[in-house]
N, C-alpha and C positions, 0 to 999 in steps of 0.2 A: 438752873441749867448751867449757868456760867461757872458755878462753884462746884459742880459735880466732879468727883474724883473717881478714878478707877477703883480705888479702895472702897468706895461706896457701892460698887456694882459687883454682884456675884453672878456671873454668866452661867455657871453650873447650876445654881439654885434658881436662876431667873428672877433675881430680886435687885432692887435699887433702894438705897436708904438715903433719905433726905435729912442731912444733919447741918448744912451750912448754906449760906447765900452770899453772893457778892453784890454789893450795891455801890452807888456813888453818892457822895455827900455834895452839898452845894458848891464846894470848892473843887469838885471833880477828883477827889481822892477816893480811891476804892478801899473798901474795908470788908472784911469777912466777919460774919457773925452767924449766930443761930437764926433759923427762920423765926418770923414774928410770933407765932403762937405754938403752943404745945401740939395741937393736931397737925401743924405743918411739918413737925419733926416726925417722920414716919417711914415705914418700909412698905414698898410697893411690890407686888408680884407682877412681873412684866408679861405681856402677851408674847407668844413665841416669835412673832414677826419682829418685835423690838429686840429680843435677845439675839436673833439672827443678824439684824442690822447692826447692833452694837458690836457683835463679834467681828463682822466684816470691817467695821470702822476701826476697831482696835488693831486688826492686822494691817490695814492701810496706814494707820497712824504710826505704827512701828517702822514701816518702810519710809514714811515721810520724815520721821525723826533722823533716820540714818542719812537721808539725802540732805536734810537741813544742816547737818553737821559739816557737810562738804561745802555748800555754797553760801551759807550765811556767815558773815564775818564775826558774829558774836556767838557765844556758846549757847546751846540749848539748856534751858533751866527746867529741869524736870519737876513739875509741881503736881504730877499725877493727874492732871486735868483731862477729862474726857474730850472737851472741846477747847483746846488751847490755841493761842496764836502761833505763828511760825517759830517764835522763840520760846514757846512754852508758857507764856503769860495768859491770864484770862482774856478771852475775846471781848473787845468792846461791844456794847449792846448794839451800836449802829451796824457793825459787821454781821451780827446775828440777824438783824432785821433785813439786811440786804440778801443774806443767804436764803431766808425764808421767801422773800419776794422772787428770787430766781427759781426756787423750788416750785412755787405756785405757777409761775410762767411756764416752766417745763412740764408741769402736770396739766396745763391748760385750764386752770381754775382761777377764779377771781382772787385778787390779793387779800390776804388775811394777816392778822397779827397773832402773836403768841397767845394773847389773852382770848382772841376769838377761838383758838384751838381748844382752850379750856371749856368754852361754851359748847363747842362741837362734841368734845369727849363726854360732857355731862348729858347732852341730848342723845348721843348714841347709846350710852349706858341706860338711859331711861327707856329708849326704844327697845332695848334688849331685855327689859324687865328686871334689871339689876336693882336690888333694894336700895332705898334712899340712904340708909346708914352706910352702905358700902360706897356709894357714890360720894358721900360727904368725906369719907376716909380717903378715897383716891384723890379728891381735890384738896384735901388738907384743911377742911372746914369742920366745925363742930355744930353749927346752928343750922337746922333744917330750913330756916327761912332763906338761907343763901342759895338753896336749890332753885328757888323762884327766879333768881337772877341768872343762873347758869343754864337751866334746862329750858328748852323751848319746845312747845307742842307743834309737831309737824302734821301735815295732811295724812301721812301714813299712820301716825298714832291716832288721829281722829278716826280714820277708817278702821283701825284695830278696835277702837271703842265701840263703833257701830256694829262691827262683826261680832263682838262679844255679846252684845244685846241680842242680835239675831240668833246666835247659837243658843243662848239661854232660852229665848222665847219659842224658836222654831226648830231648833236642833240643826240648823245650817245657817250659813252666811247669806247675805243679800244676793251676792253674786250667784251662789248656788241656787237660791230661790228663784232667780230669773232664768235659770237654764231652760232651754226649750222643753216643752212637755212631750211626753211620749203617749199622752192620752189620745186614743183614736178619735174621740169626739171633739178635740180641740181644733 
């Protein structure tokens, strides 16, 4: 996320290409490099809501850059970053974590981490019936065993499983089976 550049995002096509990452070494020097594994280097098709939010962010960012040139005593360094600091540098990880905490508070949900969001995405895709191979691709993994770490079975998924058996055996779900009878003898 910190290394994502606008040149990696095609809002018209609705895609995002993962080609680099920014990390810190032990002596706190940032470096850019390719993601760790081949599956991590990938193109993603974005949901419409992401494309719309990124388009709004880009418009906002263009205005912020113009303002920054006026009140910041140092020049804006355009690194084409989607989420830069006020001077155009990569955002420190701590700033991103603070931003996420504020977003969670504003949404009235418990505080989560970016890694937790990966688990949530994998679980939501599972709940929607997305094939495992596609979920692996979206997450940037190649081993299906990784899904066990990321996907979590929810009560609604358990209910879906029970309903599937009811539909197969009775032609209707349990809830439909318990509907009040219209039998006059009941």
